[in-house]
C-alpha positions as CSV (number, residue, x, y, z in Angstrom):
1,M,45.7,-14.4,51.9
2,D,43.2,-17.2,51.0
3,R,40.4,-14.9,52.2
4,I,41.5,-12.1,49.8
5,I,41.7,-14.6,46.9
6,N,38.2,-15.9,47.7
7,M,36.8,-12.4,47.9
8,I,38.4,-11.5,44.5
9,G,36.9,-14.7,43.1
10,V,33.4,-13.8,44.5
11,F,33.6,-10.2,43.2
12,S,34.7,-11.6,39.8
13,I,31.7,-13.9,39.7
14,V,29.3,-11.2,40.8
15,G,30.7,-8.8,38.2
16,S,30.3,-11.4,35.5
17,L,26.7,-12.0,36.5
18,I,26.0,-8.3,36.5
19,F,27.5,-8.0,33.0
20,V,25.5,-10.9,31.7
21,G,22.4,-9.4,33.2
22,L,23.0,-6.1,31.4
23,E,23.7,-7.9,28.2
24,L,20.4,-9.8,28.5
25,R,18.5,-6.6,29.2
26,Q,20.0,-4.9,26.2
27,S,19.2,-8.0,24.0
28,H,15.6,-7.9,25.3
29,T,15.3,-4.2,24.4
30,I,16.7,-4.8,20.9
31,A,14.4,-7.8,20.4
32,L,11.3,-5.7,21.5
33,A,12.3,-2.9,19.1
34,T,12.9,-5.4,16.3
35,Q,9.4,-6.8,16.9
36,V,7.8,-3.4,16.8
37,Q,9.8,-2.5,13.6
38,A,8.6,-5.8,12.0
39,R,5.0,-5.0,12.8
40,V,5.3,-1.5,11.5
41,E,6.9,-2.7,8.3
42,Q,4.2,-5.3,7.7
43,Q,1.5,-2.6,8.2
44,L,3.3,-0.1,6.0
45,D,3.8,-2.6,3.2
46,R,0.1,-3.4,3.2
47,N,-0.9,0.2,3.3
48,R,1.3,1.3,0.4
49,T,0.7,-1.5,-2.1
50,W,-2.1,0.5,-3.8
51,F,0.5,3.2,-4.7
52,E,2.8,0.9,-6.8
53,G,3.1,1.8,-10.4
54,Q,1.0,5.0,-10.1
55,W,3.6,7.7,-10.2
56,E,1.2,10.2,-11.9
57,L,-1.2,9.9,-8.9
58,G,1.8,10.3,-6.5
59,Y,2.9,13.4,-8.4
60,K,-0.6,14.9,-8.4
61,V,-1.3,14.4,-4.7
62,A,2.2,15.8,-3.8
63,T,1.8,18.9,-5.9
64,T,-1.9,19.8,-5.6
65,P,-3.4,21.5,-2.6
66,Y,-5.5,19.1,-0.5
67,E,-8.7,21.1,-1.0
68,E,-8.4,20.8,-4.8
69,L,-8.2,17.0,-4.8
70,N,-11.2,14.7,-5.4
71,D,-12.3,12.2,-2.8
72,A,-10.2,9.4,-4.1
73,E,-7.1,11.6,-4.2
74,K,-7.7,12.8,-0.7
75,W,-7.9,9.2,0.4
76,V,-4.5,8.6,-1.2
77,V,-3.1,11.6,0.8
78,D,-4.7,10.3,4.0
79,Q,-3.2,6.9,3.4
80,D,0.2,8.4,2.8
81,M,-0.2,10.5,6.0
82,Y,-1.0,7.3,8.0
83,W,2.2,5.8,6.6
84,I,4.2,8.9,7.7
85,Q,2.7,8.8,11.1
86,R,3.5,5.1,11.7
87,M,7.1,5.7,10.6
88,Q,7.4,8.6,12.9
89,E,5.7,6.9,15.8
90,N,8.1,3.9,15.4
91,S,11.1,6.3,15.4
92,F,9.8,8.0,18.5
93,Y,9.5,4.7,20.2
94,Q,13.0,3.6,19.2
95,F,14.4,6.9,20.6
96,S,12.4,6.4,23.8
97,I,14.1,3.0,24.5
98,G,17.6,4.3,23.6
99,L,18.0,2.9,20.1
100,L,18.4,6.3,18.3
101,D,20.9,8.9,19.3
102,E,20.1,12.5,20.0
103,Q,20.9,13.7,16.5
104,Q,18.6,11.1,14.8
105,S,16.0,12.0,17.4
106,Q,16.2,15.7,16.5
107,V,15.7,14.9,12.8
108,T,12.7,12.7,13.6
109,K,11.2,15.4,15.8
110,E,11.6,18.0,13.0
111,F,9.7,15.7,10.6
112,I,7.0,15.0,13.2
113,E,6.5,18.7,13.7
114,R,6.4,19.3,9.9
115,A,3.7,16.6,9.6
116,W,1.8,18.0,12.6
117,Q,1.6,21.4,11.0
118,R,-0.3,20.0,8.0
119,C,-3.8,21.1,9.2
120,N,-5.6,19.7,6.2
121,V,-4.7,16.2,7.2
122,R,-4.9,16.5,10.9
123,H,-8.0,14.4,10.9
124,T,-5.8,11.4,10.1
125,Y,-4.4,11.4,13.7
126,D,-6.1,8.7,15.7
127,F,-5.0,9.5,19.2
128,E,-6.8,6.4,20.6
129,A,-4.5,4.1,18.5
130,L,-1.2,6.0,19.2
131,Q,1.3,5.0,21.8
132,P,0.5,7.2,24.9
133,A,4.0,8.8,25.0
134,Y,3.8,9.7,21.3
135,A,0.3,11.1,21.7
136,E,1.5,13.2,24.6
137,F,4.5,14.4,22.6
138,L,2.2,15.5,19.8
139,R,-0.1,17.3,22.1
140,S,2.9,19.2,23.6
141,L,3.7,20.7,20.1
142,D,2.6,24.1,19.0
143,D,-0.7,23.7,17.2
144,P,-1.1,26.0,14.2
145,C,-4.5,24.4,13.4
146,V,-6.5,25.8,16.3
C-alpha cells in the first residue's frame, strides 16, 4: 500500500513538472510574439508619422491610379505598402506560432493575397528582409504580375 501511495506521489510530482514546463513554454512563445509585435509597432509608428494631418494626400493616393501619381505621391503609396506588408508579415508570424486561430489566419491570408495582386507596387517587396516562411508563402501564391 505504501508503494502505491509513493507511486501516486511520484506521478503527481512528474505531472506537475510537465504542466509547469508547458506553461513556461507557452509563456516563452507569448513573450517572443510580444517582442516581435513591439518591434513591428515601433517601425510602423516611425514609418507612418509623415502621413499625420494630411488626409488630402491620403485620399489622393487611395483614389488615383499609381501610374498617374507624381514621384512624391508614389513614395507615399510605397511607404503605405511597406506598412501593410509589415502588418501582414507579423500576423503571418503570429499564426505560425499558434497565436491566431484559423479564422483570423484566413482573413489575414486574404488580405495578403489582395496586396500581392497589386502589381504596380510589387517592387516594394524586399524578399531578403522578409521572414523566410513568409517569403515562401508569398512565392506560393498565384502571381498575376508575371
